[in-house]
N, C-alpha and C positions, 0 to 999 in steps of 0.2 A: 175538264172544268178546267177552271182560273176563277182562285175565290182572291179577289182584291180586298181590301183591307188600306183605311185611309184613320187618320188620329185627327179626332176632333175634340178630342181633350182627354190631356194628360196631366192633373195634374197630387202636390203632395205637399202635406202642411203638417210641421214639428207645431205644438204649443206641446202639452201634454204629455199625447200619445205621438205615434204617428198614421194620419190621419188622408188616403189616396185614393184616387175617384180615374174610373180611361174610360174614354164612352167613342165607340172603334162603333166608323158606315162601311157595312160591308155589299160588293155588286159578287154577286154569283154570271158567272158567263161560260154561255158553254158553247156547240162547236159556231165557228166562225165566229168568236165577239159577241152575239150574244147577250142580252142579259133573263136569265133565268127569274134570278131572287134580290134585290136589295135590298135592305133594313139599316135599324143600328142595335147594335147591346150597348151593356153598360155592365162594370164592373165597382170594385168599391174593397176596401180595409182598411183596417187599423191593427197595428206593432205598439207594444210598447218596447221602447229601446233609450240609445244612451242618447245623447244630446250631438246629432248636428253627426251620426255614423250612419256614412258609406251605407254598410252595407243593411241596416237598420230603412235606408232610403229606398235600396233594389231591390228589399224584402219587400214592401208595401207594393212599389211600382207593378214587379210581381205578380203578388196573386190577384191585384187589382184586374192586372188584363189578362190573367189566366180564368179570374171570374163571370170577365167579358166573354172568354172563347165560351164559357158552359152556359153562357146565359145565352147565346148565338144556338151554340148543339143542343137548349134546349129551345130554341124555337120550328113549330111545324111544317111552316110551310117553308121553314130552309131546309129544312129534311128533304120533307117528300122535292126541292129543286132540285137535292142529288138524285133524285132517281131520274132526274132525266133524264134522256138521250137527245 
């Protein structure tokens, strides 16, 4: 199986706090490239931090992507497609 992911939106705003959002389009393909499942997953994150901090930008992006992946794993139809042969 192959899981393809395309970034639809990856955004960070630094204001009073760092706010991030990630939206990804996934496609799960089986043998021969047949698509078994496709859908969107998104995640967001908010963090306090110093202004213009590279670490804070990286953390909010990483947390947003991790939340999007957790959302993907929470999709019942995606999990069902994983068991398709």
